[in-house]
MMTF fields as JSON, N, C-alpha, C and O atoms, coordinates in Angstrom:
{
  "mmtfVersion": "1.0.0",
  "mmtfProducer": "UNKNOWN",
  "numBonds": 515,
  "numAtoms": 516,
  "numGroups": 129,
  "numChains": 1,
  "numModels": 1,
  "chainsPerModel": [1],
  "groupsPerChain": [129],
  "chainIdList": ["A"],
  "bondAtomList": [4, 2, 8, 6, 12, 10, 16, 14, 20, 18, 24, 22, 28, 26, 32, 30, 36, 34, 40, 38, 44, 42, 48, 46, 52, 50, 56, 54, 60, 58, 64, 62, 68, 66, 72, 70, 76, 74, 80, 78, 84, 82, 88, 86, 92, 90, 96, 94, 100, 98, 104, 102, 108, 106, 112, 110, 116, 114, 120, 118, 124, 122, 128, 126, 132, 130, 136, 134, 140, 138, 144, 142, 148, 146, 152, 150, 156, 154, 160, 158, 164, 162, 168, 166, 172, 170, 176, 174, 180, 178, 184, 182, 188, 186, 192, 190, 196, 194, 200, 198, 204, 202, 208, 206, 212, 210, 216, 214, 220, 218, 224, 222, 228, 226, 232, 230, 236, 234, 240, 238, 244, 242, 248, 246, 252, 250, 256, 254, 260, 258, 264, 262, 268, 266, 272, 270, 276, 274, 280, 278, 284, 282, 288, 286, 292, 290, 296, 294, 300, 298, 304, 302, 308, 306, 312, 310, 316, 314, 320, 318, 324, 322, 328, 326, 332, 330, 336, 334, 340, 338, 344, 342, 348, 346, 352, 350, 356, 354, 360, 358, 364, 362, 368, 366, 372, 370, 376, 374, 380, 378, 384, 382, 388, 386, 392, 390, 396, 394, 400, 398, 404, 402, 408, 406, 412, 410, 416, 414, 420, 418, 424, 422, 428, 426, 432, 430, 436, 434, 440, 438, 444, 442, 448, 446, 452, 450, 456, 454, 460, 458, 464, 462, 468, 466, 472, 470, 476, 474, 480, 478, 484, 482, 488, 486, 492, 490, 496, 494, 500, 498, 504, 502, 508, 506, 512, 510],
  "bondOrderList": [1, 1, 1, 1, 1, 1, 1, 1, 1, 1, 1, 1, 1, 1, 1, 1, 1, 1, 1, 1, 1, 1, 1, 1, 1, 1, 1, 1, 1, 1, 1, 1, 1, 1, 1, 1, 1, 1, 1, 1, 1, 1, 1, 1, 1, 1, 1, 1, 1, 1, 1, 1, 1, 1, 1, 1, 1, 1, 1, 1, 1, 1, 1, 1, 1, 1, 1, 1, 1, 1, 1, 1, 1, 1, 1, 1, 1, 1, 1, 1, 1, 1, 1, 1, 1, 1, 1, 1, 1, 1, 1, 1, 1, 1, 1, 1, 1, 1, 1, 1, 1, 1, 1, 1, 1, 1, 1, 1, 1, 1, 1, 1, 1, 1, 1, 1, 1, 1, 1, 1, 1, 1, 1, 1, 1, 1, 1, 1],
  "groupList": [{"groupName": "MET", "atomNameList": ["N", "CA", "C", "O"], "elementList": ["N", "C", "C", "O"], "formalChargeList": [0, 0, 0, 0], "bondAtomList": [1, 0, 2, 1, 3, 2], "bondOrderList": [1, 1, 2], "singleLetterCode": "M", "chemCompType": "L-PEPTIDE LINKING"}, {"groupName": "LYS", "atomNameList": ["N", "CA", "C", "O"], "elementList": ["N", "C", "C", "O"], "formalChargeList": [0, 0, 0, 0], "bondAtomList": [1, 0, 2, 1, 3, 2], "bondOrderList": [1, 1, 2], "singleLetterCode": "K", "chemCompType": "L-PEPTIDE LINKING"}, {"groupName": "ASP", "atomNameList": ["N", "CA", "C", "O"], "elementList": ["N", "C", "C", "O"], "formalChargeList": [0, 0, 0, 0], "bondAtomList": [1, 0, 2, 1, 3, 2], "bondOrderList": [1, 1, 2], "singleLetterCode": "D", "chemCompType": "L-PEPTIDE LINKING"}, {"groupName": "TYR", "atomNameList": ["N", "CA", "C", "O"], "elementList": ["N", "C", "C", "O"], "formalChargeList": [0, 0, 0, 0], "bondAtomList": [1, 0, 2, 1, 3, 2], "bondOrderList": [1, 1, 2], "singleLetterCode": "Y", "chemCompType": "L-PEPTIDE LINKING"}, {"groupName": "ASN", "atomNameList": ["N", "CA", "C", "O"], "elementList": ["N", "C", "C", "O"], "formalChargeList": [0, 0, 0, 0], "bondAtomList": [1, 0, 2, 1, 3, 2], "bondOrderList": [1, 1, 2], "singleLetterCode": "N", "chemCompType": "L-PEPTIDE LINKING"}, {"groupName": "SER", "atomNameList": ["N", "CA", "C", "O"], "elementList": ["N", "C", "C", "O"], "formalChargeList": [0, 0, 0, 0], "bondAtomList": [1, 0, 2, 1, 3, 2], "bondOrderList": [1, 1, 2], "singleLetterCode": "S", "chemCompType": "L-PEPTIDE LINKING"}, {"groupName": "ALA", "atomNameList": ["N", "CA", "C", "O"], "elementList": ["N", "C", "C", "O"], "formalChargeList": [0, 0, 0, 0], "bondAtomList": [1, 0, 2, 1, 3, 2], "bondOrderList": [1, 1, 2], "singleLetterCode": "A", "chemCompType": "L-PEPTIDE LINKING"}, {"groupName": "GLN", "atomNameList": ["N", "CA", "C", "O"], "elementList": ["N", "C", "C", "O"], "formalChargeList": [0, 0, 0, 0], "bondAtomList": [1, 0, 2, 1, 3, 2], "bondOrderList": [1, 1, 2], "singleLetterCode": "Q", "chemCompType": "L-PEPTIDE LINKING"}, {"groupName": "LEU", "atomNameList": ["N", "CA", "C", "O"], "elementList": ["N", "C", "C", "O"], "formalChargeList": [0, 0, 0, 0], "bondAtomList": [1, 0, 2, 1, 3, 2], "bondOrderList": [1, 1, 2], "singleLetterCode": "L", "chemCompType": "L-PEPTIDE LINKING"}, {"groupName": "VAL", "atomNameList": ["N", "CA", "C", "O"], "elementList": ["N", "C", "C", "O"], "formalChargeList": [0, 0, 0, 0], "bondAtomList": [1, 0, 2, 1, 3, 2], "bondOrderList": [1, 1, 2], "singleLetterCode": "V", "chemCompType": "L-PEPTIDE LINKING"}, {"groupName": "TRP", "atomNameList": ["N", "CA", "C", "O"], "elementList": ["N", "C", "C", "O"], "formalChargeList": [0, 0, 0, 0], "bondAtomList": [1, 0, 2, 1, 3, 2], "bondOrderList": [1, 1, 2], "singleLetterCode": "W", "chemCompType": "L-PEPTIDE LINKING"}, {"groupName": "PRO", "atomNameList": ["N", "CA", "C", "O"], "elementList": ["N", "C", "C", "O"], "formalChargeList": [0, 0, 0, 0], "bondAtomList": [1, 0, 2, 1, 3, 2], "bondOrderList": [1, 1, 2], "singleLetterCode": "P", "chemCompType": "L-PEPTIDE LINKING"}, {"groupName": "GLU", "atomNameList": ["N", "CA", "C", "O"], "elementList": ["N", "C", "C", "O"], "formalChargeList": [0, 0, 0, 0], "bondAtomList": [1, 0, 2, 1, 3, 2], "bondOrderList": [1, 1, 2], "singleLetterCode": "E", "chemCompType": "L-PEPTIDE LINKING"}, {"groupName": "ILE", "atomNameList": ["N", "CA", "C", "O"], "elementList": ["N", "C", "C", "O"], "formalChargeList": [0, 0, 0, 0], "bondAtomList": [1, 0, 2, 1, 3, 2], "bondOrderList": [1, 1, 2], "singleLetterCode": "I", "chemCompType": "L-PEPTIDE LINKING"}, {"groupName": "THR", "atomNameList": ["N", "CA", "C", "O"], "elementList": ["N", "C", "C", "O"], "formalChargeList": [0, 0, 0, 0], "bondAtomList": [1, 0, 2, 1, 3, 2], "bondOrderList": [1, 1, 2], "singleLetterCode": "T", "chemCompType": "L-PEPTIDE LINKING"}, {"groupName": "GLY", "atomNameList": ["N", "CA", "C", "O"], "elementList": ["N", "C", "C", "O"], "formalChargeList": [0, 0, 0, 0], "bondAtomList": [1, 0, 2, 1, 3, 2], "bondOrderList": [1, 1, 2], "singleLetterCode": "G", "chemCompType": "PEPTIDE LINKING"}, {"groupName": "PHE", "atomNameList": ["N", "CA", "C", "O"], "elementList": ["N", "C", "C", "O"], "formalChargeList": [0, 0, 0, 0], "bondAtomList": [1, 0, 2, 1, 3, 2], "bondOrderList": [1, 1, 2], "singleLetterCode": "F", "chemCompType": "L-PEPTIDE LINKING"}, {"groupName": "ARG", "atomNameList": ["N", "CA", "C", "O"], "elementList": ["N", "C", "C", "O"], "formalChargeList": [0, 0, 0, 0], "bondAtomList": [1, 0, 2, 1, 3, 2], "bondOrderList": [1, 1, 2], "singleLetterCode": "R", "chemCompType": "L-PEPTIDE LINKING"}, {"groupName": "HIS", "atomNameList": ["N", "CA", "C", "O"], "elementList": ["N", "C", "C", "O"], "formalChargeList": [0, 0, 0, 0], "bondAtomList": [1, 0, 2, 1, 3, 2], "bondOrderList": [1, 1, 2], "singleLetterCode": "H", "chemCompType": "L-PEPTIDE LINKING"}],
  "groupTypeList": [0, 1, 2, 3, 4, 5, 6, 7, 8, 2, 9, 10, 6, 11, 12, 12, 13, 2, 0, 2, 0, 10, 2, 1, 5, 9, 5, 4, 4, 3, 14, 9, 13, 9, 12, 14, 4, 15, 8, 13, 13, 15, 16, 15, 2, 8, 2, 2, 14, 15, 3, 16, 4, 17, 8, 16, 9, 18, 1, 2, 16, 7, 15, 7, 15, 9, 6, 14, 13, 13, 6, 4, 12, 8, 12, 1, 3, 6, 1, 7, 4, 15, 13, 1, 9, 9, 14, 6, 12, 6, 5, 13, 14, 6, 17, 6, 16, 16, 12, 1, 17, 15, 3, 17, 9, 13, 12, 0, 7, 5, 13, 1, 17, 1, 15, 7, 14, 8, 14, 4, 16, 8, 0, 1, 1, 18, 8, 2, 1],
  "groupIdList": [1, 2, 3, 4, 5, 6, 7, 8, 9, 10, 11, 12, 13, 14, 15, 16, 17, 18, 19, 20, 21, 22, 23, 24, 25, 26, 27, 28, 29, 30, 31, 32, 33, 34, 35, 36, 37, 38, 39, 40, 41, 42, 43, 44, 45, 46, 47, 48, 49, 50, 51, 52, 53, 54, 55, 56, 57, 58, 59, 60, 61, 62, 63, 64, 65, 66, 67, 68, 69, 70, 71, 72, 73, 74, 75, 76, 77, 78, 79, 80, 81, 82, 83, 84, 85, 86, 87, 88, 89, 90, 91, 92, 93, 94, 95, 96, 97, 98, 99, 100, 101, 102, 103, 104, 105, 106, 107, 108, 109, 110, 111, 112, 113, 114, 115, 116, 117, 118, 119, 120, 121, 122, 123, 124, 125, 126, 127, 128, 129],
  "secStructList": [7, 6, 6, 1, 7, 2, 2, 2, 2, 2, 2, 2, 1, 7, 1, 1, 7, 7, 2, 2, 2, 2, 2, 2, 2, 2, 2, 2, 1, 3, 3, 3, 3, 3, 3, 3, 6, 6, 3, 3, 3, 3, 3, 3, 3, 3, 7, 6, 6, 1, 3, 3, 3, 3, 3, 3, 3, 7, 4, 4, 4, 6, 6, 1, 1, 2, 2, 2, 2, 2, 2, 2, 2, 2, 2, 2, 2, 2, 2, 2, 6, 6, 7, 7, 3, 3, 3, 3, 3, 3, 3, 2, 2, 2, 2, 2, 2, 2, 2, 2, 6, 6, 7, 3, 3, 3, 3, 3, 3, 3, 3, 3, 3, 6, 6, 3, 3, 3, 3, 3, 3, 3, 3, 3, 3, 3, 7, 7, 7],
  "xCoordList": [94.973, 95.948, 95.712, 95.698, 95.53, 95.078, 96.143, 95.882, 97.418, 98.54, 98.769, 99.592, 97.969, 98.157, 96.706, 95.737, 96.573, 95.369, 95.109, 96.062, 94.03, 93.666, 94.705, 95.137, 95.079, 95.99, 97.3, 97.858, 97.819, 99.065, 98.965, 99.976, 97.779, 97.571, 97.744, 98.372, 97.102, 97.045, 98.62, 98.982, 99.446, 100.877, 101.49, 102.227, 101.19, 101.722, 101.194, 101.959, 100.0, 99.377, 98.51, 97.295, 98.975, 98.278, 97.443, 97.853, 96.166, 95.413, 96.032, 95.636, 96.883, 97.413, 98.85, 99.684, 99.11, 100.527, 101.332, 100.815, 102.594, 103.771, 104.141, 105.156, 103.472, 103.935, 105.253, 105.824, 105.761, 107.152, 108.232, 109.176, 107.915, 108.816, 108.602, 109.54, 107.419, 107.314, 107.878, 108.515, 107.695, 108.279, 109.657, 110.234, 110.274, 111.863, 112.224, 113.206, 111.675, 111.971, 111.845, 112.792, 110.69, 110.404, 111.339, 111.702, 111.627, 112.525, 113.981, 114.696, 114.315, 115.729, 116.025, 117.174, 114.952, 115.014, 114.47, 113.799, 114.764, 114.533, 113.019, 112.862, 111.909, 110.522, 109.861, 110.1, 109.147, 108.375, 106.846, 106.462, 106.086, 104.705, 103.996, 104.302, 103.048, 102.041, 100.681, 100.135, 100.117, 98.855, 98.0, 98.517, 96.65, 95.62, 94.429, 93.766, 94.164, 93.115, 93.232, 92.287, 94.5, 94.785, 94.819, 94.907, 94.762, 94.715, 96.036, 96.466, 96.744, 97.905, 97.505, 96.989, 97.877, 97.523, 98.76, 98.617, 99.834, 100.983, 102.383, 102.675, 103.06, 104.465, 105.579, 105.28, 106.906, 107.892, 109.065, 109.014, 110.156, 111.304, 112.376, 112.241, 113.636, 114.844, 115.854, 115.984, 116.597, 117.589, 118.908, 119.038, 119.897, 121.19, 122.028, 123.005, 121.665, 122.427, 121.865, 122.439, 120.739, 120.153, 118.981, 118.435, 118.494, 117.424, 116.145, 115.714, 115.505, 113.967, 113.141, 112.682, 113.029, 112.167, 110.825, 110.409, 110.046, 108.474, 108.316, 109.101, 107.09, 106.319, 104.81, 104.388, 104.122, 102.607, 101.846, 102.156, 100.816, 99.823, 98.381, 98.186, 97.463, 96.318, 95.445, 95.468, 94.709, 94.034, 93.313, 93.408, 92.589, 91.804, 92.61, 92.052, 93.967, 94.799, 95.739, 96.544, 95.731, 96.778, 96.406, 95.269, 97.707, 97.5, 97.383, 97.063, 97.592, 97.593, 98.883, 98.991, 99.922, 101.317, 101.883, 103.038, 101.173, 101.714, 102.922, 103.931, 102.975, 104.204, 105.292, 106.303, 105.186, 106.17, 106.815, 107.987, 105.916, 106.236, 107.306, 108.414, 106.867, 107.577, 108.819, 109.835, 108.865, 110.096, 111.062, 112.272, 110.579, 111.353, 112.142, 113.353, 111.449, 111.953, 113.025, 113.947, 112.706, 113.628, 114.87, 115.956, 114.835, 116.002, 116.854, 118.08, 116.117, 116.778, 117.619, 118.701, 117.002, 117.533, 118.986, 120.056, 118.76, 119.854, 121.065, 122.219, 120.642, 121.721, 122.551, 123.777, 121.723, 122.122, 123.054, 123.954, 122.904, 123.661, 124.641, 125.096, 125.121, 126.006, 125.752, 126.642, 124.65, 124.026, 124.111, 123.394, 124.887, 124.864, 123.98, 123.684, 123.596, 122.82, 121.516, 121.572, 120.503, 119.126, 118.808, 118.896, 118.429, 117.758, 116.465, 116.087, 115.685, 114.189, 113.779, 114.221, 112.937, 112.309, 110.883, 109.986, 110.646, 109.398, 108.327, 108.647, 107.208, 106.113, 105.754, 106.1, 105.083, 104.749, 103.908, 104.077, 103.106, 102.292, 103.111, 102.839, 104.259, 105.196, 106.227, 106.867, 106.459, 107.722, 107.703, 108.652, 106.418, 106.52, 106.699, 107.194, 106.352, 106.588, 107.926, 108.347, 108.818, 110.143, 110.989, 112.035, 110.577, 111.07, 111.057, 112.084, 109.821, 109.669, 110.653, 111.098, 111.176, 111.911, 113.377, 114.263, 113.593, 115.142, 115.719, 116.901, 114.988, 115.274, 115.286, 114.399, 116.495, 116.429, 116.258, 116.65, 115.594, 115.531, 116.914, 117.66, 117.139, 118.47, 118.31, 119.034, 117.237, 116.675, 115.076, 114.547, 114.406, 113.22, 113.278, 114.071, 112.635, 112.6, 111.371, 110.273, 111.426, 110.075, 110.498, 111.613, 109.569, 109.737, 108.741, 107.543, 109.096, 108.049, 107.879, 108.807, 106.524, 106.128, 104.73, 103.772, 104.678, 103.278, 102.76, 101.695, 103.423, 102.983, 102.647, 102.264, 102.718, 102.554, 103.764, 104.737, 103.765, 104.873, 104.689, 103.753, 105.401, 105.303, 106.184, 107.217, 106.067, 107.051, 107.516, 106.642, 108.56, 108.967, 110.291, 110.931, 110.645, 111.761, 112.884, 112.701, 113.991, 115.09, 115.506, 115.82, 115.582, 115.795, 116.928, 117.196, 117.425, 118.496, 118.52, 118.303, 118.835, 118.953, 120.257, 120.468, 121.149, 122.306, 121.889, 121.432, 121.958, 121.61, 122.623, 123.834, 122.154, 122.911, 123.311, 122.63, 124.44, 124.847, 123.928, 124.195],
  "yCoordList": [-1.004, -2.098, -2.779, -2.125, -3.975, -4.778, -4.703, -4.881, -4.393, -4.416, -3.248, -3.233, -2.195, -0.865, -0.355, -0.598, 0.303, 1.002, 2.311, 2.896, 2.81, 4.15, 5.279, 5.921, 5.521, 6.492, 6.245, 7.191, 5.053, 4.736, 4.843, 5.091, 4.656, 4.537, 6.134, 6.461, 7.101, 8.471, 8.968, 9.719, 8.447, 8.803, 8.253, 8.974, 7.001, 6.576, 7.242, 7.459, 7.608, 8.345, 9.506, 9.386, 10.571, 11.705, 12.362, 12.428, 12.927, 13.557, 14.901, 15.394, 15.497, 16.721, 16.422, 15.914, 16.718, 16.29, 17.446, 18.487, 17.359, 18.317, 18.367, 17.759, 18.978, 18.786, 19.283, 18.823, 20.229, 20.583, 19.498, 19.28, 18.832, 17.758, 16.558, 15.814, 16.413, 15.11, 15.48, 14.595, 16.712, 17.139, 17.057, 16.584, 17.401, 17.303, 15.966, 15.646, 15.024, 13.604, 12.927, 12.313, 13.066, 12.299, 12.996, 12.349, 14.185, 14.771, 14.218, 13.912, 14.134, 13.589, 12.086, 11.652, 11.32, 9.767, 9.412, 10.202, 8.246, 7.545, 7.042, 6.412, 7.348, 7.042, 6.242, 6.473, 5.429, 4.619, 4.726, 4.551, 5.026, 5.162, 4.259, 4.134, 3.629, 2.839, 3.436, 3.799, 3.514, 4.233, 3.232, 2.411, 3.393, 2.741, 3.725, 4.161, 4.061, 4.874, 6.259, 6.8, 6.755, 8.13, 8.112, 9.198, 7.015, 6.903, 6.39, 5.387, 6.999, 6.508, 5.319, 5.484, 4.156, 2.961, 2.554, 1.797, 3.062, 2.563, 3.392, 3.776, 3.536, 4.176, 3.795, 3.366, 4.025, 3.541, 4.458, 5.113, 4.51, 5.242, 4.586, 3.741, 5.145, 4.626, 5.832, 6.59, 5.894, 6.997, 6.568, 5.397, 7.402, 6.968, 6.081, 5.533, 5.895, 4.937, 3.511, 2.588, 3.373, 2.041, 2.067, 0.982, 3.191, 3.019, 3.099, 4.021, 2.006, 1.773, 2.654, 2.294, 3.889, 4.764, 4.49, 4.211, 4.538, 4.193, 3.211, 3.038, 2.488, 1.596, 1.452, 0.817, 2.106, 2.173, 1.825, 2.188, 1.074, 0.378, 0.93, 0.825, 1.443, 1.675, 0.496, -0.534, 0.604, -0.516, -1.316, -2.543, -0.654, -1.531, -2.246, -2.991, -2.131, -2.769, -3.671, -4.256, -3.867, -4.709, -6.145, -6.593, -6.861, -8.29, -8.463, -9.579, -7.555, -7.772, -7.592, -7.525, -7.505, -7.435, -6.129, -6.032, -4.983, -3.553, -3.486, -3.1, -3.834, -3.71, -4.395, -3.741, -5.661, -6.461, -5.468, -5.102, -5.042, -4.255, -3.163, -3.043, -2.434, -1.159, -1.658, -0.975, -2.907, -3.281, -3.878, -3.753, -4.546, -5.012, -3.783, -3.85, -2.802, -1.632, -0.726, -0.11, -0.783, 0.0, -0.878, -0.3, -2.162, -3.108, -3.18, -3.294, -3.106, -2.969, -1.781, -1.807, -0.608, 0.701, 0.683, 1.156, 0.056, -0.004, -0.753, -0.326, -1.929, -2.684, -1.962, -2.029, -1.258, -0.489, 0.663, 1.093, 1.162, 2.386, 1.88, 2.7, 0.54, 0.059, 0.033, 0.026, 0.019, -0.162, -1.552, -2.326, -2.067, -3.531, -4.111, -5.296, -2.997, -3.546, -2.419, -1.196, -3.192, -2.146, -2.459, -3.624, -1.473, -1.317, -0.841, -0.017, -1.253, -0.764, -0.92, -1.807, 0.012, -0.113, -0.543, 0.297, -1.838, -2.257, -2.307, -2.689, -1.937, -2.133, -3.681, -4.627, -3.79, -5.125, -5.851, -7.028, -5.06, -5.454, -5.911, -6.974, -5.039, -5.208, -6.226, -6.652, -6.695, -7.418, -8.678, -8.966, -9.508, -10.77, -10.468, -11.357, -9.359, -9.087, -9.076, -9.657, -8.361, -7.976, -9.321, -9.52, -10.141, -11.319, -12.193, -12.681, -12.358, -13.099, -12.776, -13.667, -11.436, -10.867, -11.165, -10.923, -11.679, -11.979, -11.081, -11.224, -10.148, -9.246, -9.989, -10.731, -9.618, -10.38, -9.07, -7.924, -9.544, -8.557, -8.369, -9.293, -7.17, -6.743, -6.624, -7.144, -5.849, -5.449, -5.148, -4.766, -5.281, -4.749, -3.273, -3.09, -2.473, -1.161, -0.54, -0.909, 0.317, 0.781, 2.276, 2.704, 3.055, 4.398, 5.336, 5.065, 6.299, 7.196, 8.437, 9.196, 8.579, 9.658, 10.243, 9.496, 11.539, 12.113, 11.212, 10.622, 11.071, 10.277, 8.904, 8.311, 8.26, 6.885, 6.203, 6.717, 4.952, 4.09, 3.07, 2.276, 3.031, 2.196, 1.076, 1.323, 0.003, -1.223, -1.362, -1.64, -1.23, -1.727, -2.486, -2.694, -2.875, -3.733, -3.216, -2.984, -3.058, -2.639, -3.81, -4.788, -3.919, -5.032, -4.596, -3.458, -5.649, -5.495, -6.755, -7.913, -6.307, -7.22, -7.102, -6.009, -8.069, -7.891, -8.25, -9.384, -7.504, -7.542, -8.512, -8.298, -9.477, -10.224, -9.374, -8.401, -9.732, -9.149, -9.343, -8.882],
  "zCoordList": [-103.69, -103.314, -102.087, -101.044, -102.077, -100.857, -99.631, -98.441, -100.211, -99.084, -98.246, -97.33, -98.602, -97.931, -97.475, -98.195, -96.362, -96.029, -96.633, -97.148, -96.638, -97.332, -97.047, -98.004, -95.928, -95.468, -96.174, -96.729, -96.19, -96.788, -98.406, -99.062, -98.98, -100.312, -100.733, -101.74, -99.83, -100.063, -100.243, -101.148, -99.277, -99.363, -100.692, -101.365, -101.063, -102.473, -103.601, -104.541, -103.667, -104.826, -104.413, -104.575, -103.918, -103.406, -104.383, -105.542, -104.022, -104.948, -105.351, -106.408, -104.691, -105.017, -105.54, -104.791, -106.74, -107.26, -107.465, -107.871, -107.212, -107.337, -108.871, -109.211, -109.742, -111.076, -111.486, -112.475, -110.74, -110.982, -110.797, -111.557, -109.61, -109.137, -110.165, -110.455, -110.665, -111.507, -112.975, -113.546, -113.628, -114.585, -114.511, -115.49, -113.605, -113.528, -113.389, -114.059, -112.658, -112.473, -113.903, -114.394, -114.508, -115.625, -116.826, -117.808, -116.648, -117.815, -117.673, -118.627, -116.38, -116.151, -116.183, -116.1, -116.306, -116.394, -117.738, -118.403, -118.105, -119.202, -118.791, -117.745, -119.662, -119.241, -120.296, -121.481, -119.972, -120.887, -120.423, -119.267, -121.461, -121.371, -122.264, -123.45, -121.694, -122.568, -122.49, -121.448, -123.854, -123.894, -124.786, -125.544, -124.609, -125.335, -125.638, -124.697, -126.86, -127.181, -126.428, -125.853, -126.507, -125.884, -124.477, -123.905, -123.773, -122.153, -121.768, -122.338, -120.829, -120.294, -119.185, -118.08, -119.783, -118.786, -117.836, -116.876, -118.157, -117.462, -117.884, -119.016, -116.82, -117.111, -115.964, -114.849, -116.431, -115.489, -115.879, -116.92, -115.022, -115.496, -114.768, -113.883, -115.31, -114.961, -115.012, -115.973, -113.745, -113.902, -114.438, -114.795, -114.529, -115.143, -114.367, -114.878, -113.04, -112.275, -112.282, -111.705, -112.946, -112.933, -111.945, -111.742, -111.275, -110.449, -110.986, -111.678, -110.608, -111.34, -110.374, -109.29, -110.961, -110.038, -109.848, -108.724, -110.882, -110.661, -111.706, -112.639, -111.453, -112.206, -111.806, -110.839, -112.659, -112.178, -113.466, -114.601, -113.116, -114.126, -113.623, -112.413, -114.321, -114.129, -113.716, -114.39, -112.679, -112.01, -113.031, -113.043, -113.896, -115.052, -115.949, -116.754, -115.944, -116.94, -116.339, -117.065, -115.005, -114.286, -114.635, -114.787, -114.745, -115.083, -116.61, -117.02, -117.419, -118.932, -119.525, -120.75, -118.724, -119.439, -119.511, -119.924, -119.131, -119.269, -118.551, -119.142, -117.25, -116.424, -117.23, -117.485, -117.662, -118.388, -119.367, -119.272, -120.359, -121.436, -120.945, -121.467, -119.947, -119.39, -118.777, -118.904, -118.044, -117.419, -118.439, -118.246, -119.562, -120.466, -121.221, -121.431, -121.56, -122.228, -121.496, -122.031, -120.181, -119.235, -119.104, -119.084, -119.015, -118.822, -120.146, -120.16, -121.155, -122.575, -122.779, -123.365, -122.206, -122.276, -121.322, -121.705, -120.064, -119.237, -119.873, -119.87, -120.418, -121.054, -122.207, -122.287, -123.097, -124.32, -123.7, -124.421, -122.479, -121.838, -120.926, -120.128, -120.867, -119.953, -118.576, -117.726, -118.362, -116.962, -116.555, -117.19, -115.567, -115.319, -114.183, -114.028, -113.379, -112.122, -112.025, -111.898, -112.119, -111.804, -110.409, -110.021, -109.586, -108.383, -108.302, -109.135, -107.381, -107.374, -105.793, -105.062, -105.431, -104.089, -104.2, -104.269, -104.221, -104.651, -103.415, -102.289, -103.721, -102.856, -102.491, -103.2, -101.403, -100.991, -102.264, -102.583, -102.834, -104.039, -105.198, -105.756, -105.648, -106.707, -106.493, -107.455, -105.163, -104.915, -105.82, -106.55, -105.719, -106.606, -108.168, -108.861, -108.706, -110.039, -110.315, -111.315, -109.396, -109.643, -109.32, -109.937, -108.451, -108.154, -109.424, -109.895, -109.947, -111.306, -112.171, -112.895, -112.258, -113.178, -112.884, -113.704, -111.727, -111.441, -110.458, -110.144, -109.93, -108.938, -107.469, -107.045, -106.796, -105.285, -104.269, -104.49, -103.152, -102.07, -101.418, -101.092, -101.283, -100.452, -99.05, -98.201, -98.843, -97.589, -97.539, -98.583, -96.546, -96.226, -95.54, -94.617, -95.887, -95.502, -94.835, -95.251, -93.899, -93.261, -93.707, -93.409, -94.434, -94.848, -94.161, -94.25, -93.557, -92.935, -93.837, -94.119, -94.289, -95.172, -94.651, -94.452, -94.455, -94.075, -92.959, -93.134, -91.855, -90.715, -90.879, -89.87, -91.995, -92.278, -92.411, -92.962, -91.887, -92.098, -93.318, -93.224, -94.313, -95.561, -95.45, -94.829, -95.851, -96.161, -97.636, -98.457, -97.987, -99.206, -99.187, -98.156, -100.386, -100.564, -101.473, -102.668, -100.878, -101.804, -102.541, -101.862, -104.053, -104.796, -105.884, -106.27, -106.208, -107.221, -108.184, -107.83, -109.511, -110.536, -111.336, -111.86, -111.5, -112.494, -113.78, -113.922, -114.74, -116.067, -116.838, -116.772, -117.498, -118.483, -119.65, -119.977, -120.307, -121.577, -122.689, -123.799]
}
C-alpha cells in the first residue's frame, strides 16, 4: 500500500497471526469470503452492531470488484437484520472506496500500535430501506 511505510504495513498485516483471536472474531461476525480456484482473494466481516470490521482484497485482485461484492453482501445482511447504520474505520487507502459507497467521514483518527502511528478514518453510512 503506497499510503503506509513498511513498518506500518507490518502492523496492519503482521507475519505472525494470532489465530485464536482471528477465529473468535470471524466466528462472532458475519463474514463474506470470495474465492477463485480455491484461493481466498478477499474477505470482510460485520459485527452485530453494524461495525464493518475488516475488508481485505489480495493485492493481485484489487480493482476487479471484489471489495464491492463483499461490501454489497455485508450491507445487504445488515439491512436484513435491522441494522440501520454501518460504521467502519477505513485506512487512508480504503477511504475513497467507502466514500463512493456513501460513507461519510466522522473523524480522522491516529491509532498507535506496536510503536507505529497509523491514520484512519471513522466513517458512517445510513442504510436505506
